C-alpha positions in Angstrom: -13.5 25.3 47.8 -14.2 21.5 48.1 -15.3 19.6 45.0 -16.1 15.9 44.7 -15.8 14.1 41.3 -17.4 10.7 41.0 -15.4 8.5 38.6 -12.6 11.0 38.6 -10.1 8.3 37.7 -11.8 7.6 34.4 -11.3 9.2 31.0 -13.6 12.3 31.2 -13.3 12.5 35.0 -9.6 12.9 34.9 -9.8 15.7 32.4 -12.4 17.5 34.5 -10.1 17.3 37.5 -7.3 18.7 35.4 -9.4 21.6 34.3 -10.6 22.3 37.8 -7.0 22.4 39.1 -5.9 24.5 36.2 -8.6 27.2 36.9 -8.7 26.7 40.7 -5.2 25.6 41.9 -6.1 26.1 45.6 -9.4 24.0 45.3 -9.6 20.7 47.2 -10.7 18.3 44.5 -11.4 14.7 45.6 -12.2 11.6 43.6 -15.0 9.2 44.7 -14.7 5.7 43.1 -14.3 2.0 44.0 -10.6 2.1 43.1 -7.6 4.3 43.7 -5.6 5.6 40.8 -1.9 6.2 40.5 -2.3 9.1 38.1 -4.6 10.9 40.6 -2.2 10.3 43.4 0.6 11.8 41.3 -1.7 14.9 40.9 -2.2 15.0 44.7 -5.9 14.3 44.3 -7.2 12.1 47.1 -9.7 9.3 46.6 -12.6 8.3 48.8 -13.2 4.7 48.0 -16.8 3.5 47.8 -19.7 2.3 45.7 -22.3 4.9 44.6 -25.0 2.3 44.7 -24.5 1.9 48.4 -26.1 4.8 50.3 -23.9 4.3 53.3 -20.7 4.8 51.1 -22.2 7.9 49.5 -23.2 9.5 52.8 -19.8 8.7 54.4 -18.1 10.5 51.5 -20.4 13.6 51.4 -20.4 13.9 55.2 -16.8 15.3 54.7 -18.4 18.5 53.2 -18.4 19.5 49.6 -19.7 22.6 47.8 -20.2 20.8 44.5 -20.4 17.4 42.9 -19.4 16.4 39.4 -21.2 13.1 38.8 -19.3 11.6 36.0 -19.3 7.9 37.0 -21.7 5.5 35.2 -21.9 2.0 33.7 -21.3 2.4 30.0 -22.0 -0.4 27.6 -24.1 -1.6 24.7 -25.1 -4.8 26.5 -25.4 -6.2 29.9 -27.8 -7.0 32.8 -30.6 -4.5 33.3 -30.1 -4.6 37.1 -26.5 -3.6 36.8 -27.3 -0.5 34.8 -30.2 0.4 37.1 -28.1 -0.1 40.2 -25.2 2.1 39.1 -26.7 4.6 36.8 -30.1 5.2 38.5 -29.8 4.1 42.1 -26.3 5.6 42.2 -27.6 8.9 41.0 -30.5 8.8 43.5 -28.1 8.2 46.3 -25.9 11.1 45.4 -28.8 13.5 45.0 -30.3 12.4 48.4 -27.0 12.8 50.2 -26.3 16.1 48.4 -29.5 17.5 49.9 -28.8 16.0 53.3 -25.3 17.4 53.5 -25.8 20.8 51.9 -24.2 20.4 48.5 -24.9 23.5 46.5 -24.1 22.5 42.9 -24.6 19.2 41.1 -23.1 18.8 37.6 -24.2 15.6 35.9 -22.6 13.9 32.9 -25.6 12.8 30.8 -25.6 11.4 27.3 -27.4 12.1 24.0 -28.2 8.4 24.1 -30.9 9.3 26.5 -32.9 10.9 23.7 -31.7 8.9 20.8 -34.6 7.8 18.5 -34.7 5.1 15.9 -34.9 7.6 13.0 -31.7 9.5 14.1 -31.5 13.3 14.6 -30.1 16.1 12.5 -29.7 19.4 14.4 -32.3 18.6 17.1 -32.2 20.9 20.2 -32.9 20.3 23.9 -36.7 20.3 23.3 -36.3 16.8 21.9 -38.4 14.5 24.1 -37.2 11.2 25.5 -38.3 8.3 23.3 -41.0 6.0 24.6 -38.7 3.0 24.1 -34.9 2.9 24.4 -32.9 0.4 22.5 -30.6 -0.5 25.4 -30.2 -0.3 29.1 -27.5 2.3 29.0 -29.7 4.8 27.1 -32.7 3.9 29.2 -30.9 4.4 32.6 -29.1 7.5 31.5 -32.5 9.0 30.6 -34.0 8.0 34.0 -31.0 9.4 35.9 -31.0 12.7 34.0 -34.7 13.2 34.8 -33.9 12.6 38.5 -31.1 15.2 38.3 -33.2 17.9 36.6 -36.2 17.3 38.9 -33.9 17.7 42.0 -33.1 21.3 41.1 -34.3 23.7 43.8 -33.3 26.8 45.7 -30.8 24.9 47.7 -29.3 22.4 45.2 -28.7 23.7 41.7 -28.4 20.9 39.1 -27.5 20.7 35.4 -27.0 17.8 32.9 -24.5 17.9 30.1 -24.7 15.6 27.1 -21.3 15.2 25.5 -21.4 13.2 22.3 -18.8 10.6 21.3 -16.0 11.8 23.6 -12.5 11.1 22.3 -8.9 12.1 22.9 -5.8 11.1 24.9 -6.7 8.5 27.5 -9.7 7.2 25.7 -10.2 3.4 26.4 -13.5 3.0 24.7 -14.3 4.8 21.4 -10.9 4.9 19.6 -9.6 1.5 20.9 -12.8 -0.1 19.8 -12.7 1.3 16.3 -9.0 0.5 15.8 -9.2 -3.0 17.2 -12.3 -3.9 15.2 -10.7 -2.6 12.0 -7.4 -4.4 12.6 -9.0 -7.8 12.9 -11.3 -7.1 9.9 -14.6 -6.8 11.8 -15.3 -3.2 11.1 -17.9 -2.6 8.3 -19.4 0.6 7.0 -23.1 0.7 7.9 -25.4 2.2 5.3 -24.2 4.7 2.7 -21.3 6.0 4.8 -22.7 9.6 4.5 -24.3 9.9 7.9 -23.2 12.8 10.0 -22.6 12.9 13.8 -21.2 15.0 16.6 -18.0 14.2 18.3 -16.2 16.1 21.1 -12.6 16.3 22.1 -12.3 15.4 25.7 -10.6 18.6 26.8 -13.5 20.6 25.4 -16.0 18.4 27.2 -14.1 19.0 30.5 -14.1 22.8 29.9 -17.9 22.7 29.3 -18.4 20.9 32.6 -16.4 23.5 34.5 -18.2 26.4 32.8 -21.5 24.8 33.9 -20.2 24.7 37.5 -19.3 28.4 37.3 -22.7 29.3 35.8 -24.7 27.2 38.2 -25.8 29.9 40.6 -29.1 31.1 42.1 -31.2 32.6 39.3 -29.1 31.3 36.5 -30.9 30.0 33.4 -28.5 27.0 33.6 -30.3 25.6 36.7 -32.4 22.5 36.0 -31.4 22.4 32.3 -29.8 19.9 29.9 -27.3 20.8 27.3 -26.0 19.0 24.2 -22.2 19.2 23.7 -20.5 18.4 20.4 -18.3 19.5 17.6 -19.9 18.8 14.3 -21.7 17.8 12.3 -19.0 15.7 10.6 -19.2 12.5 8.5 -18.8 9.6 10.8 -16.9 7.4 8.4 -14.5 10.2 7.4 -13.7 10.6 11.1 -13.2 6.8 11.4 -11.0 6.6 8.4 -8.8 9.5 9.6 -8.3 7.6 12.9 -7.3 4.5 11.0 -5.0 6.3 8.6 -3.1 7.9 11.5 -3.0 4.6 13.3 -1.6 2.9 10.2 -4.6 0.5 9.9 -6.3 -0.4 6.7 -9.8 1.1 6.5 -12.9 -1.1 6.1 -13.5 -2.1 2.5 -17.0 -3.7 2.9 -20.3 -2.3 3.9 -23.7 -3.6 5.1 -27.1 -2.3 4.4 -28.5 -0.3 7.4 -31.8 -2.2 7.5 -29.9 -5.5 7.4 -27.6 -4.4 10.1 -30.6 -3.4 12.3 -32.3 -6.7 11.6 -29.2 -8.7 12.5 -28.9 -6.7 15.7 -32.5 -7.7 16.5 -31.7 -11.4 15.8 -28.5 -11.3 17.9 -30.3 -9.6 20.8 -33.0 -12.3 20.8 -30.4 -15.1 20.8 -28.4 -13.5 23.5 -31.5 -13.0 25.7 -32.8 -16.5 25.2 -29.3 -17.9 26.0 -28.9 -15.7 29.0 -25.6 -14.3 27.6 -24.4 -11.0 29.1 -20.8 -11.1 28.2 -19.4 -10.9 25.5 -21.9 -8.5 23.9 -23.5 -9.5 20.6 -21.6 -8.8 17.4 -24.1 -6.0 16.7 -27.2 -4.6 18.4 -29.9 -2.4 17.0 -28.6 0.5 19.0 -25.1 0.1 17.6 -26.4 -0.4 14.0 -28.3 2.9 14.2 -25.4 4.8 15.7 -23.2 3.7 12.9 -25.6 4.3 10.1 -27.9 7.2 10.8 -27.4 10.9 11.5 -27.1 11.9 15.2 -25.9 15.4 15.6 -27.5 18.2 17.6 -27.7 22.0 18.0 -25.2 23.4 20.4 -26.6 27.0 20.5 -28.0 26.6 24.0 -24.6 25.6 25.5 -22.9 28.4 23.7 -25.5 31.0 24.9 -26.0 29.9 28.5 -22.5 28.4 29.3 -20.4 30.6 27.1 -18.9 27.4 25.6 -17.0 27.9 22.4 -14.7 25.0 21.5 -11.2 26.1 20.6 -9.5 22.7 19.9 -10.5 21.6 16.4 -10.9 18.0 15.4 -7.8 18.2 13.3 -5.8 19.6 16.3 -7.3 17.0 18.5 -6.1 14.3 16.1 -2.6 15.8 16.1 -2.5 15.8 19.9 -3.8 12.2 20.1 -1.3 10.8 17.7 1.7 13.0 18.5 3.3 10.3 20.6 3.0 6.7 19.6 2.9 5.6 23.2 -0.5 7.2 23.3 -2.1 4.4 21.3 0.6 1.8 20.5 -0.7 -0.7 23.1 -4.0 -0.8 21.2 -2.4 -2.3 18.2 -0.8 -5.4 19.8 -2.5 -8.8 19.4 -2.5 -9.4 23.2 -4.3 -6.1 23.9 -6.7 -6.7 21.0 -7.6 -10.1 22.4 -8.0 -8.6 25.9 -10.3 -5.8 24.8 -12.6 -8.3 23.0 -13.2 -10.4 26.0 
């Protein structure tokens, strides 16, 4: 069995590869990315180097023959150039789907995002019938929605496709969510948005990986999984309780100040206008409308469809995940040094 994982050297990609090798130790799992990774080499996982936005790179990789593709790679960010997000998230997905049909790939498992359906009013318990909003508050959300629609529309009798939407992935190896929270709190820039009572989904990375492999196993002819999207999460939980527990375990003082949600949203609008007029793409604004809403409104979803169709039932609780994340100080110590904080803010 030959399986290709795009972005396999990243956070979720690495855990998906680990889960595949755990369940299928004789499988030939290959990473496709622009860079090679030492930790994958140590796992005896080869890398095909290439750019998913270049069709010649994608076809060169898929010509080697793969039964399934886990498309995990994407450009993630709250700010940046529209063309960069379109090139990687949309064109890259188009290329992979086109080459999959050309070279006979049977199964295509896409890592989507709840951001693709995130609306301004938030969501509490919404299921997969939730439509895409007419306007997305950011290029990441917009392009993830476009890419997901391409994936689901590509499902047919030869290529079976599915999209999974894990929400706020965290755990060992995270270089985005947990580091951002800890660094912002340490330098005094983290503020509670709104009442602090808003509820969200989160998902421990190992559980997200398990769900991807379950989808791979269920993605067979006639399966109800084919051509479907699935929310993945563990919740609902209070966002700021989760944040404060991270900070407590990381020995960082929690935020003491708060900002009104409407004010935070308005300030996000102001900063976005200034950044656009000035042509600034890096660093990102101090706050955007999308970030303000994510920090201040409910955004959790029903997981019944994933449990029913995929047989997915998370076993690692949030508390156990916290214990694993903070069991060894080397797992997060580098996030607390001034040099690393400065580097991550650039």
